C-alpha positions in Angstrom: 97.1 -73.9 53.2 93.4 -74.6 53.0 91.6 -74.3 56.3 90.0 -77.8 57.0 86.5 -78.3 58.1 85.8 -78.4 61.8 86.1 -82.0 63.1 82.9 -83.3 64.4 82.8 -84.0 68.1 82.1 -87.3 69.6 78.3 -86.4 70.1 77.8 -85.6 66.4 79.8 -88.7 65.2 77.8 -91.2 67.2 74.4 -89.9 65.9 72.9 -90.5 69.4 69.4 -90.5 67.9 70.1 -93.5 65.7 71.7 -95.3 68.7 68.5 -94.7 70.7 66.3 -96.0 67.9 68.4 -99.0 67.5 68.1 -99.7 71.3 64.5 -99.2 71.1 64.0 -101.7 68.0 66.3 -104.2 69.9 64.2 -104.0 73.1 61.1 -104.4 71.1 62.2 -107.4 69.2 63.3 -108.9 72.5 59.8 -108.5 73.9 58.1 -109.9 70.8 60.4 -112.8 70.6 59.5 -113.6 74.3 55.8 -113.3 73.7 56.0 -115.6 70.7 58.1 -118.1 72.6 55.6 -118.2 75.7 52.6 -118.4 73.2 54.2 -121.3 71.3 55.1 -123.1 74.6 51.6 -122.5 76.0 50.0 -123.8 72.8 52.3 -126.9 72.8 51.3 -127.4 76.5 47.6 -127.2 75.7 47.8 -129.8 72.9 49.2 -132.4 75.2 46.6 -132.0 78.0 43.6 -134.2 78.4 40.4 -132.4 78.1 36.7 -132.8 79.0 34.0 -131.2 77.2 31.4 -129.4 79.2 28.7 -127.5 77.5 30.5 -127.4 74.4 33.7 -126.0 76.0 37.0 -127.8 76.5 37.8 -128.1 80.2 41.5 -129.1 81.1 43.0 -129.7 84.8 45.1 -127.0 86.4 48.8 -126.9 85.4 51.8 -124.7 86.1 50.5 -121.5 87.4 47.2 -121.6 85.5 44.0 -122.3 87.6 40.4 -121.2 87.3 41.1 -119.3 84.1 40.4 -119.2 80.4 42.8 -119.6 77.5 41.2 -119.0 74.2 38.8 -121.9 74.0 40.0 -123.7 77.0 38.9 -123.5 80.6 41.4 -124.3 83.2 39.8 -125.7 86.4 39.5 -128.7 88.6 37.0 -131.0 86.7 35.5 -132.4 89.8 34.2 -128.9 90.9 32.1 -128.6 87.8 28.9 -129.6 89.4 29.4 -127.5 92.8 27.7 -124.1 93.2 31.2 -122.4 93.2 32.4 -124.4 90.2 29.4 -123.5 88.1 30.1 -119.8 88.6 33.7 -120.1 87.8 32.8 -122.0 84.7 30.1 -119.5 83.7 32.5 -116.6 84.3 35.3 -118.0 82.1 32.9 -119.3 79.5 31.8 -115.6 79.1 35.3 -114.5 78.4 35.5 -117.2 75.7 32.2 -116.2 74.2 33.3 -112.5 74.1 36.7 -113.3 72.5 38.7 -111.7 75.4 41.7 -113.7 74.8 42.2 -112.2 71.5 42.1 -108.6 72.8 44.6 -109.6 75.6 47.0 -111.1 72.9 46.7 -107.8 70.9 47.4 -105.6 74.0 50.3 -107.7 74.9 51.7 -107.2 71.1 51.1 -103.6 71.5 53.1 -103.4 74.9 55.8 -105.1 73.1 55.9 -102.5 70.3 55.3 -99.4 72.5 57.0 -100.7 75.6 58.6 -97.2 76.4 55.3 -95.4 76.5 53.7 -95.8 80.1 50.2 -95.3 78.5 50.2 -98.6 76.9 50.3 -100.3 80.4 47.4 -98.1 81.6 45.4 -99.2 78.5 46.1 -102.9 79.4 45.0 -102.3 82.9 41.7 -100.6 81.8 41.1 -103.3 79.2 41.2 -106.0 81.9 38.9 -103.9 84.2 36.4 -103.5 81.1 36.5 -107.1 80.4 35.7 -108.2 84.0 32.9 -105.7 84.0 31.3 -107.0 80.9 31.6 -110.6 82.4 30.4 -109.7 85.8 27.1 -108.1 84.2 26.4 -111.1 82.0 26.9 -113.8 84.7 25.0 -111.6 87.4 22.0 -111.6 85.3 21.7 -115.3 85.1 22.8 -116.1 88.8 21.7 -113.0 90.5 23.7 -110.0 91.6 23.7 -111.0 95.4 24.8 -114.5 94.9 27.5 -113.4 92.4 28.8 -110.7 94.6 29.2 -113.3 97.5 31.0 -115.5 95.1 33.5 -112.7 94.4 34.0 -112.1 98.2 34.7 -115.6 98.7 37.3 -115.6 96.1 39.4 -113.2 98.1 40.1 -115.9 100.5 42.0 -117.9 97.8 45.6 -117.2 96.7 45.9 -117.8 93.0 49.1 -117.3 91.0 47.9 -115.9 87.5 49.8 -115.4 84.3 49.4 -112.7 81.6 47.2 -114.9 79.0 44.6 -115.6 81.8 41.2 -114.0 82.2 41.7 -113.2 85.8 38.7 -113.6 88.1 40.1 -111.2 90.8 43.0 -109.0 90.7 43.1 -107.2 94.2 40.9 -105.7 96.8 40.4 -102.3 95.3 39.3 -103.9 92.1 36.9 -106.1 93.9 35.2 -103.1 95.6 34.9 -101.3 92.3 33.4 -104.5 90.5 30.8 -105.1 93.1 29.8 -101.4 93.3 29.5 -101.5 89.4 27.6 -104.5 89.7 25.0 -103.6 92.3 24.3 -100.2 90.3 21.8 -100.4 87.6 23.6 -98.8 84.8 21.6 -98.3 81.6 22.8 -99.7 78.4 23.4 -96.3 77.1 25.6 -95.4 80.1 27.4 -98.5 79.8 28.0 -97.7 76.0 29.4 -94.4 77.0 31.9 -96.1 79.4 33.0 -98.5 76.8 33.7 -95.7 74.4 36.0 -94.0 76.7 38.3 -96.7 75.7 38.4 -95.4 72.0 40.0 -91.9 72.8 42.6 -93.6 75.0 43.7 -95.7 72.0 43.7 -92.5 69.8 45.8 -90.7 72.2 48.2 -93.5 72.4 48.5 -93.7 68.5 49.0 -89.9 68.2 51.6 -89.9 70.9 53.8 -92.4 68.8 53.0 -90.6 65.6 55.8 -88.3 64.5 57.0 -87.1 61.2 60.7 -86.5 60.9 61.1 -84.4 57.8 63.8 -85.2 55.7 66.6 -82.5 54.9 65.7 -80.3 52.1 66.5 -81.6 48.6 66.2 -79.7 45.4 65.6 -81.9 42.6 66.6 -80.9 39.2 63.4 -81.4 37.5 61.4 -79.2 40.1 64.0 -76.5 40.1 64.7 -76.0 36.5 62.9 -73.0 35.1 63.1 -72.0 31.5 65.4 -74.9 30.9 68.1 -73.3 33.2 70.7 -75.1 34.9 70.4 -75.6 38.8 73.4 -74.7 40.8 73.9 -75.4 44.3 76.3 -73.0 46.3 77.7 -74.1 49.7 79.0 -71.4 52.1 81.9 -73.0 53.9 81.6 -73.6 57.5 78.8 -72.0 59.5 77.3 -71.9 63.2 79.7 -73.3 65.7 82.2 -73.8 62.9 83.5 -70.4 62.3 86.5 -71.5 60.1 89.4 -69.2 59.7 89.6 -65.8 61.4 92.0 -63.0 60.3 93.9 -60.4 62.4 90.9 -57.9 62.2 88.3 -60.6 63.5 86.7 -61.5 60.2 85.5 -65.0 60.3 85.4 -67.2 57.2 81.8 -68.4 57.8 80.6 -64.8 57.4 82.6 -64.1 54.2 81.6 -67.4 52.6 77.9 -66.7 53.2 78.2 -63.1 51.7 80.1 -64.3 48.9 77.5 -67.0 47.9 74.7 -64.4 48.1 76.7 -62.1 45.7 77.3 -65.0 43.3 73.7 -66.2 43.6 72.5 -62.7 42.6 74.9 -62.7 39.6 73.9 -66.2 38.4 70.1 -65.7 38.6 70.7 -62.5 36.3 71.9 -65.0 33.8 68.8 -67.2 34.2 70.3 -69.9 36.4 68.3 -71.4 39.4 70.7 -71.1 42.5 70.0 -72.8 45.6 72.1 -72.2 48.9 72.6 -75.2 51.1 72.0 -72.8 54.0 71.1 -69.1 53.7 71.8 -68.1 57.3 74.8 -68.8 59.8 74.0 -72.2 60.9 76.2 -75.4 61.2 75.7 -78.3 58.8 77.3 -81.7 58.6 79.1 -82.5 55.3 76.6 -85.3 54.4 73.7 -82.9 54.8 75.6 -80.3 52.5 76.1 -83.0 49.8 72.4 -84.1 50.1 71.3 -81.3 47.9 70.9 -82.2 44.2 71.4 -80.1 41.2 73.5 -79.7 37.9 76.6 -78.4 39.8 77.7 -78.0 43.3 80.2 -75.6 44.5 81.6 -75.0 48.1 83.2 -71.8 48.5 85.9 -71.3 51.4 88.4 -68.5 52.2 91.9 -69.7 52.8 94.9 -68.4 54.8 97.9 -67.4 53.0 100.3 -65.5 55.0 102.7 -64.7 51.8 99.7 -63.5 49.6 101.1 -65.6 46.8 97.9 -66.8 45.8 94.2 -65.7 45.8 92.7 -66.4 49.2 89.5 -68.1 48.0 88.9 -71.8 47.4 86.3 -73.4 45.4 85.6 -76.9 46.0 83.4 -79.3 43.9 82.2 -83.0 44.5 84.1 -85.9 42.9 81.1 -87.8 41.6 82.1 -91.2 40.3 78.7 -92.3 39.6 77.7 -88.9 38.1 80.7 -87.8 36.0 78.5 -85.2 34.4 77.8 -83.3 37.7 81.6 -83.4 38.5 82.6 -82.1 34.9 79.9 -79.3 35.3 80.9 -78.2 38.7 84.7 -78.1 37.8 83.8 -76.0 34.8 81.8 -73.6 37.0 84.5 -73.5 39.7 87.0 -72.8 36.8 85.0 -69.8 35.4 84.2 -68.4 38.7 87.9 -68.4 39.6 88.8 -66.5 36.4 86.1 -63.8 37.1 86.4 -63.2 40.7 87.8 -60.1 41.8 89.5 -59.6 45.2 89.5 -56.3 46.8 92.0 -55.3 49.4 
């Protein structure tokens, strides 16, 4: 009777890492699909709206949850308020968002949120990007209308309840942000200081990219071309069992995994003396799945096992070789090697 390989447990058979990867991709695809759907729906809605050009920018009336905001080259606000002092500030604020191309930044960060949805850092980056946009616009508008007048305008906006969507250039988010914006506005920051603050965004992006950059090294594969030395054949020896899979155990406590490893090392030593290049699928006591054992490439592959035969009617060593339908040469050479090893192995009591 030949001792079979240990059956894989449920965890190994499920390949949990692959399940998590597929789940991650499915959720990312869902978020991407939702973003595309909302964007197309918004574009279709904008095309149906009547607009009025004001200072070269298209102004459309409020719709759905959009009001006092900019959407790419559109400004959504009440047309009748364009000539009022408050309306002029709203228009100037949103016009700056359009001139600086902030909508494209927001679309890009939304795309990144769909792809890296599992990383909490991306949501912090999105929040900081919004704060940076508002700070840039506050400085530009305040230089034209005056810091005091613009700060009063921001305070007046706190009295209005506006529901805003993800694509909007938001004028005001919350009270804490308002205090920070006014504080920054009233301080005289030099252009160099402002530049340093903007550059802080760069390492944040770098850390975000690095946190999602990983290399999963493939299982070691020995190619025939790289392993051949002096035109010698490349032989792969697989010690049966290993690690948690101890294989058979005799009455004296000897484990099959230990014997197969020792035998493979002895055979390796003898074959290398004959000029062969020999590779072990594992050179220490460790568990390997069958598919990983078969991943090694050479001219011949032999798996060594010790069998249990109470009657001692046959030699207690089993040599297995792959049935390579697509590579019959490897199968033939492995079978020939297994036969010759069987004829020359000496079993001591």
